[in-house]
N, C-alpha and C positions, 0 to 999 in steps of 0.2 A: 503493500500500500504506500510505501515511501518512494517507489520508483527506482530502487537500487538493486543491483545484483550482488549478493553477498554469499560467502561460503565460510566455513571454518577451517582452520589449520592448526595443528599442534606442533610446537617446536620445543624440544627439551622440557616437556611436561607443562608448557604454558600454552593456553588456548588463545587463538587470535581470530578475530572476525576480519575477513578480507573483502573489501568492496572493489570490484573491478570497474574500470571506466567511470570513475568519479569525476564529475566536472566541477572545477573550482568556480564558485559564483562571484567571489569578491576579491578585491585587492589586485596587486601587481601581476598575479598569476591567473587572473580571471579568464575563463574559457579554456584553460589548460585541462586536458584529460590525464588523470593519473590513476594508479592503483593506490588504495589507502587501506591501512590495516590498524587495528588497535587490539591490545591485549585485553582479554576478558577475565577480570579477576573473579575468583570463586564466589564472591559476595555481590557481584553486579546485580542490581543497580544501586546497592547501598554505597558502593565506591566504584571509581573508574581508574584505569591506569594513568600514569603521569607522562604519557607519550602518545604520539601517533607514529606510524611507520609509513613512509612515502616512497613510492616507486615511480620514477619518471625517467625519460631519456630525452635530453640530458637531465641530470639531477636538478631540482629546483634550487636546493642549497646542498652543498657538500660539507664535509667535516671542516674544511678550511674556512667556511663561512660563519663559524661560531663567533658570536660577539657576547662577551660576558654581560649578564644581566638582561640581554635582549633575546638571544636564541642560542640553543645548545644542540648542535647537530652531531650525531655519532653514527658509527656503523650499526647496522640493524642485525638482530639475531635471525631475521628472515632471509638473509643472503646479501651478497655483495651489490646486487642491483637495487637494494632498499636502503633508505636512510631513516634513522631513529631521531625524531624531533622531540626533545624533552619539553614538557609543558605542565604548568600547574593549572589545572582546570577549575580550581576552587569549586569543586563539585558539591552539590546539595541534592539528595534524593528527591524525586518528584514522581508524579503520576504518569509521565510520558518520557521515560528515561532515554530511549533510543533517539527520539526526535530532539530532545534537549541536548543530548551529547553531540549529535550531528550539527546542531546549531552552534555549539561551542567550538566545534572543529571548523565550521565556516568562519567564525570569528578569528581563529588562528590564521587562516589564509588572508583575511581582510587586513590583519596587522603585520603580515609577513614582509 
């Protein structure tokens, strides 16, 4: 009902939701199509992971684009084609957790 294609993937005992062909709606990367993943903690939706995983070619940001206090980009456990973007989502549980989380992710790209 959200118009996204998602699957799950497990890496080293951690479960990830992977969204393919995610279209960035806001910010400097607007209209860029990427694959997006996030780790699904065991107690979701009470908490969310503190990162998103981004797969694009070329990378939107690479590890050399880390700026202290602004963005922290690292290698991803999902593979070399992915980048781990560390983020504090300031998460509060709600009645529509997936919609709310995707909205917060859209805000990440708006501020990228």
